[in-house]
Backbone as ProteinMPNN parsed JSONL, in Angstrom:
{"seq_chain_A": "MSDEFADAVNMTAAELERWLTTDESKSVGQSDGGESVGHESGRRIVTLLRKKKGELTEDDHAHMRKVVGYVHRHLAQRPDGDVEHTRWRYSLMNWGHDPLKD", "coords_chain_A": {"N_chain_A": [[14.36, 95.651, 33.311], [14.103, 92.188, 32.684], [12.19, 90.621, 29.976], [11.698, 88.014, 30.546], [11.942, 87.567, 33.266], [9.923, 89.262, 34.088], [7.806, 87.877, 33.108], [7.977, 85.468, 34.649], [7.708, 86.359, 37.349], [4.928, 86.987, 38.563], [3.702, 88.38, 40.539], [2.911, 91.373, 42.268], [5.295, 93.739, 43.849], [3.946, 94.618, 46.361], [2.076, 92.481, 46.751], [3.921, 90.302, 47.03], [5.35, 90.979, 49.123], [3.428, 91.184, 51.257], [2.704, 88.36, 51.15], [5.162, 87.153, 52.031], [5.032, 87.571, 54.759], [3.291, 85.741, 55.816], [2.428, 82.678, 57.641], [2.335, 80.513, 56.084], [4.063, 80.96, 53.883], [6.509, 80.988, 55.383], [6.726, 78.472, 56.004], [7.724, 76.643, 54.053], [10.32, 75.53, 51.873], [13.925, 75.172, 51.544], [16.182, 75.148, 54.276], [18.623, 75.872, 56.692], [17.963, 75.934, 59.313], [17.459, 78.555, 59.685], [16.246, 81.377, 57.697], [14.44, 80.161, 54.989], [15.761, 79.461, 51.547], [14.097, 80.236, 49.451], [12.43, 82.069, 50.714], [14.238, 84.082, 51.504], [15.04, 84.823, 48.835], [12.565, 85.932, 47.897], [12.323, 88.183, 49.376], [14.467, 89.622, 48.268], [13.504, 89.826, 45.581], [11.389, 91.628, 46.022], [12.748, 93.932, 46.514], [14.093, 94.103, 43.944], [11.856, 94.511, 42.247], [11.215, 97.088, 42.907], [13.052, 98.707, 42.146], [14.437, 100.939, 39.639], [14.908, 100.359, 36.228], [17.583, 101.156, 35.323], [18.971, 101.153, 37.671], [19.597, 98.582, 38.348], [22.044, 96.216, 39.146], [24.76, 94.081, 38.052], [24.838, 91.748, 39.778], [22.196, 91.934, 40.457], [20.811, 91.336, 37.999], [21.879, 88.784, 37.827], [20.572, 87.381, 39.9], [17.959, 87.689, 39.117], [18.011, 85.92, 36.828], [18.279, 83.526, 38.0], [15.921, 83.455, 39.366], [14.257, 83.073, 37.29], [14.933, 80.638, 36.227], [14.402, 78.939, 38.442], [11.646, 79.259, 38.719], [10.693, 78.296, 36.223], [11.626, 75.505, 36.206], [10.157, 74.585, 38.559], [7.578, 74.986, 37.796], [7.256, 72.968, 35.897], [7.005, 70.74, 37.568], [4.509, 70.565, 38.505], [1.942, 69.476, 40.637], [-0.875, 67.048, 40.449], [-4.302, 67.882, 40.46], [-6.018, 70.045, 42.665], [-4.054, 72.969, 43.491], [-4.206, 75.015, 45.289], [-3.8, 75.04, 47.992], [-1.2, 74.102, 48.474], [2.201, 72.973, 49.262], [3.88, 73.2, 47.048], [2.785, 75.317, 45.556], [3.023, 77.441, 47.484], [5.781, 77.589, 47.675], [6.574, 78.415, 45.174], [5.231, 80.836, 45.223], [6.898, 82.176, 47.085], [8.958, 82.777, 45.456], [8.036, 84.661, 44.026], [5.988, 83.956, 42.008], [2.659, 83.364, 41.428], [1.012, 80.587, 40.696], [-1.697, 80.336, 40.345], [-2.535, 82.683, 39.285], [-1.973, 82.563, 36.471]], "CA_chain_A": [[13.894, 94.408, 33.806], [14.089, 91.335, 31.45], [10.785, 90.005, 29.728], [11.499, 86.613, 31.078], [11.763, 88.006, 34.713], [8.64, 89.843, 34.216], [6.805, 86.774, 32.882], [8.204, 84.591, 35.69], [7.333, 87.11, 38.537], [3.628, 87.54, 38.323], [3.11, 89.069, 41.824], [3.446, 92.716, 42.578], [6.206, 94.032, 45.156], [3.156, 94.562, 47.528], [1.473, 91.342, 47.126], [4.88, 89.429, 47.485], [5.838, 91.485, 50.625], [2.408, 90.534, 52.153], [2.778, 86.923, 51.171], [6.256, 86.784, 52.858], [4.751, 87.711, 56.156], [2.456, 84.696, 56.298], [3.13, 81.423, 58.133], [2.411, 79.47, 54.859], [5.381, 81.413, 53.22], [7.594, 80.654, 56.142], [6.756, 77.039, 56.324], [8.218, 75.943, 52.999], [11.566, 75.704, 51.32], [15.12, 74.472, 52.143], [16.839, 76.019, 55.106], [19.554, 75.265, 57.567], [17.456, 76.355, 60.685], [17.138, 79.955, 59.584], [15.251, 81.625, 56.697], [14.662, 79.36, 53.699], [16.283, 80.039, 50.28], [12.982, 80.97, 48.638], [11.914, 83.238, 51.412], [15.203, 85.082, 51.198], [14.903, 85.15, 47.457], [11.499, 86.672, 47.767], [12.653, 89.526, 49.872], [15.384, 90.207, 47.217], [12.648, 90.095, 44.579], [10.628, 92.775, 46.258], [13.753, 95.1, 46.282], [14.269, 94.199, 42.538], [10.746, 95.005, 41.525], [10.999, 98.447, 43.22], [14.287, 99.424, 41.565], [14.301, 101.294, 38.264], [15.851, 99.496, 35.437], [18.964, 101.711, 35.295], [19.573, 100.869, 39.029], [19.913, 97.139, 38.49], [23.45, 95.853, 39.037], [24.964, 92.704, 37.474], [24.36, 90.816, 40.737], [20.671, 91.797, 40.439], [20.535, 90.55, 36.837], [22.194, 87.301, 38.057], [19.51, 86.832, 40.707], [16.75, 87.587, 38.157], [18.071, 84.752, 35.942], [18.155, 82.409, 38.918], [14.502, 83.275, 39.626], [13.544, 82.605, 36.138], [15.229, 79.233, 36.197], [13.626, 78.201, 39.513], [10.139, 79.257, 38.422], [10.496, 77.291, 35.109], [11.866, 74.167, 36.696], [9.254, 74.243, 39.536], [6.408, 74.914, 37.333], [7.25, 71.704, 35.304], [6.754, 69.743, 38.669], [3.067, 70.723, 39.029], [1.222, 68.336, 41.13], [-2.124, 66.776, 40.088], [-5.337, 68.291, 41.211], [-6.176, 71.483, 43.102], [-2.927, 73.294, 43.882], [-4.273, 76.18, 45.849], [-3.207, 74.996, 49.417], [-0.036, 73.044, 48.45], [3.574, 73.465, 49.489], [4.242, 73.469, 45.738], [2.314, 76.729, 45.201], [3.614, 78.255, 48.448], [7.118, 77.663, 47.32], [6.592, 79.212, 43.878], [5.012, 82.335, 45.55], [8.123, 82.73, 47.811], [9.981, 83.311, 44.426], [7.159, 85.784, 43.236], [5.098, 83.429, 41.048], [1.593, 82.57, 41.957], [0.473, 79.747, 39.615], [-3.318, 80.5, 40.085], [-2.726, 83.88, 38.457], [-1.746, 82.386, 35.194]], "C_chain_A": [[13.665, 93.348, 32.548], [12.551, 90.804, 31.349], [10.752, 88.78, 30.502], [11.338, 86.682, 32.646], [10.352, 88.417, 35.051], [7.53, 88.707, 34.005], [6.844, 85.81, 34.228], [7.515, 85.177, 37.069], [6.044, 87.672, 38.238], [2.96, 88.312, 39.395], [3.812, 90.48, 41.976], [4.308, 92.847, 43.718], [5.136, 93.895, 46.282], [2.639, 93.325, 47.817], [2.553, 90.319, 47.596], [5.227, 89.828, 48.85], [4.738, 90.819, 51.588], [2.487, 89.109, 52.263], [3.916, 86.437, 52.083], [6.031, 86.867, 54.26], [3.834, 86.551, 56.691], [3.227, 83.338, 56.771], [3.248, 80.365, 57.014], [3.741, 79.818, 54.133], [6.623, 80.862, 54.015], [7.84, 79.273, 56.267], [7.336, 75.971, 55.189], [9.669, 76.373, 52.621], [12.734, 75.126, 52.172], [15.857, 75.413, 53.121], [17.659, 75.344, 56.064], [19.181, 75.681, 59.036], [17.038, 77.775, 60.661], [16.073, 80.204, 58.418], [15.613, 80.72, 55.547], [15.185, 80.218, 52.514], [15.303, 80.818, 49.517], [12.52, 82.208, 49.371], [12.962, 84.402, 51.267], [15.225, 85.703, 49.884], [13.705, 86.173, 47.277], [11.646, 88.063, 48.276], [13.489, 90.365, 48.902], [14.363, 90.675, 46.025], [11.907, 91.353, 44.663], [11.635, 94.085, 46.004], [13.865, 95.222, 44.764], [12.967, 94.938, 41.931], [10.602, 96.576, 41.855], [12.171, 99.3, 42.71], [14.021, 99.745, 40.082], [15.408, 100.522, 37.418], [17.405, 99.851, 35.502], [19.623, 101.452, 36.672], [20.003, 99.458, 39.198], [21.414, 96.91, 38.266], [23.546, 94.45, 38.371], [24.544, 91.558, 38.377], [22.896, 90.774, 40.66], [20.334, 91.011, 39.242], [20.757, 88.974, 37.087], [21.027, 86.759, 38.922], [18.223, 86.692, 39.856], [16.798, 86.254, 37.212], [18.002, 83.54, 36.902], [16.685, 82.204, 39.205], [13.744, 82.768, 38.484], [13.73, 81.142, 35.974], [14.563, 78.482, 37.195], [12.115, 78.14, 39.219], [9.871, 78.191, 37.178], [10.638, 75.914, 35.587], [10.695, 73.769, 37.716], [7.841, 74.034, 38.905], [6.193, 73.536, 36.588], [7.007, 70.51, 36.35], [5.337, 69.807, 39.312], [2.405, 69.489, 39.347], [-0.146, 68.226, 40.398], [-3.095, 67.471, 40.957], [-5.333, 69.739, 41.571], [-4.847, 71.915, 43.933], [-3.013, 74.485, 44.901], [-3.658, 76.094, 47.225], [-2.11, 74.062, 49.448], [1.241, 73.704, 48.618], [4.236, 73.814, 48.115], [3.989, 74.97, 45.421], [2.987, 77.688, 46.233], [4.969, 78.618, 48.027], [7.431, 78.59, 46.243], [6.28, 80.701, 44.374], [6.09, 82.887, 46.349], [9.086, 83.412, 46.67], [9.092, 84.221, 43.494], [6.229, 85.21, 42.162], [3.894, 82.663, 41.665], [0.957, 81.852, 40.717], [-1.073, 79.875, 39.293], [-3.551, 81.774, 39.471], [-2.538, 83.723, 36.976], [-3.002, 82.364, 34.316]], "O_chain_A": [[13.081, 93.718, 31.53], [11.827, 90.599, 32.323], [9.722, 88.529, 31.128], [10.62, 85.861, 33.218], [9.722, 88.035, 36.037], [6.502, 88.673, 34.681], [5.797, 85.457, 34.772], [6.834, 84.436, 37.778], [5.986, 88.772, 37.688], [1.853, 88.828, 39.246], [5.019, 90.677, 41.835], [4.1, 92.059, 44.64], [5.386, 93.073, 47.164], [2.657, 92.941, 48.987], [2.232, 89.509, 48.466], [5.388, 88.95, 49.699], [5.041, 90.067, 52.514], [2.356, 88.589, 53.371], [3.742, 85.468, 52.822], [6.801, 86.26, 55.004], [3.647, 86.429, 57.901], [4.344, 82.993, 56.387], [4.113, 79.489, 57.016], [4.474, 78.883, 53.811], [7.595, 80.367, 53.445], [8.947, 78.834, 56.581], [7.4, 74.754, 55.364], [10.142, 77.439, 53.015], [12.561, 74.676, 53.305], [16.135, 76.527, 52.677], [17.385, 74.163, 56.277], [20.068, 75.754, 59.886], [16.304, 78.198, 61.554], [15.172, 79.396, 58.195], [16.766, 80.513, 55.169], [15.078, 81.444, 52.48], [15.584, 81.898, 48.998], [12.252, 83.249, 48.77], [12.603, 85.537, 50.951], [15.397, 86.914, 49.743], [13.861, 87.167, 46.568], [11.15, 89.016, 47.677], [13.292, 91.566, 48.723], [14.435, 91.821, 45.58], [11.745, 92.09, 43.69], [11.281, 95.081, 45.373], [13.749, 96.343, 44.268], [13.107, 95.9, 41.176], [9.915, 97.277, 41.112], [12.183, 100.519, 42.882], [13.452, 98.927, 39.36], [16.511, 100.162, 37.83], [18.292, 99.019, 35.691], [20.848, 101.555, 36.743], [20.733, 99.158, 40.142], [21.969, 97.383, 37.274], [22.546, 93.761, 38.171], [23.997, 90.552, 37.925], [22.324, 89.69, 40.779], [19.597, 90.036, 39.388], [20.009, 88.094, 36.662], [20.55, 85.668, 38.609], [17.525, 85.68, 39.912], [15.779, 85.637, 36.902], [17.6, 82.494, 36.394], [16.192, 81.079, 39.293], [12.714, 82.112, 38.638], [12.785, 80.44, 35.615], [14.128, 77.375, 36.88], [11.439, 77.135, 39.438], [8.945, 77.38, 37.206], [9.708, 75.143, 35.347], [10.302, 72.603, 37.672], [7.055, 73.172, 39.298], [5.089, 72.993, 36.634], [6.826, 69.373, 35.916], [5.027, 69.261, 40.371], [2.282, 68.567, 38.541], [-0.561, 69.204, 39.776], [-2.793, 67.67, 42.134], [-4.732, 70.569, 40.889], [-4.562, 71.29, 44.954], [-1.958, 74.936, 45.347], [-3.004, 77.06, 47.617], [-2.036, 73.251, 50.371], [1.426, 74.847, 48.199], [5.102, 74.688, 48.085], [4.896, 75.727, 45.074], [3.497, 78.72, 45.795], [5.326, 79.796, 48.004], [8.344, 79.414, 46.301], [6.966, 81.649, 43.994], [6.231, 84.109, 46.313], [9.823, 84.372, 46.897], [9.426, 84.47, 42.335], [5.691, 86.022, 41.41], [4.007, 81.598, 42.272], [0.434, 82.51, 39.818], [-1.583, 79.58, 38.212], [-4.698, 82.038, 39.109], [-2.894, 84.637, 36.233], [-2.901, 82.203, 33.1]]}, "name": "protein", "num_of_chains": 1, "seq": "MSDEFADAVNMTAAELERWLTTDESKSVGQSDGGESVGHESGRRIVTLLRKKKGELTEDDHAHMRKVVGYVHRHLAQRPDGDVEHTRWRYSLMNWGHDPLKD"}
């Protein structure tokens, strides 16, 4: 698992899995009527976190790079004030990063 991915994803597999079952998690992100991109990514991240390093495929590594890029871009757009109950935070959490854990 890359160091960048480990830094970007600060939620455990169990934390992320629990989060993805919430209404807040399902309420954010871009979607064409089905599951949002971030929510789908979150489910994939749970799988990645549970894999051993030697089991990771090139496709897994590509998704890990996508996650790192998303988290870095989204963190740069942090809104002012308390972010605890914001769509910004919920979206990041779908990608495995809780900004309140920093």
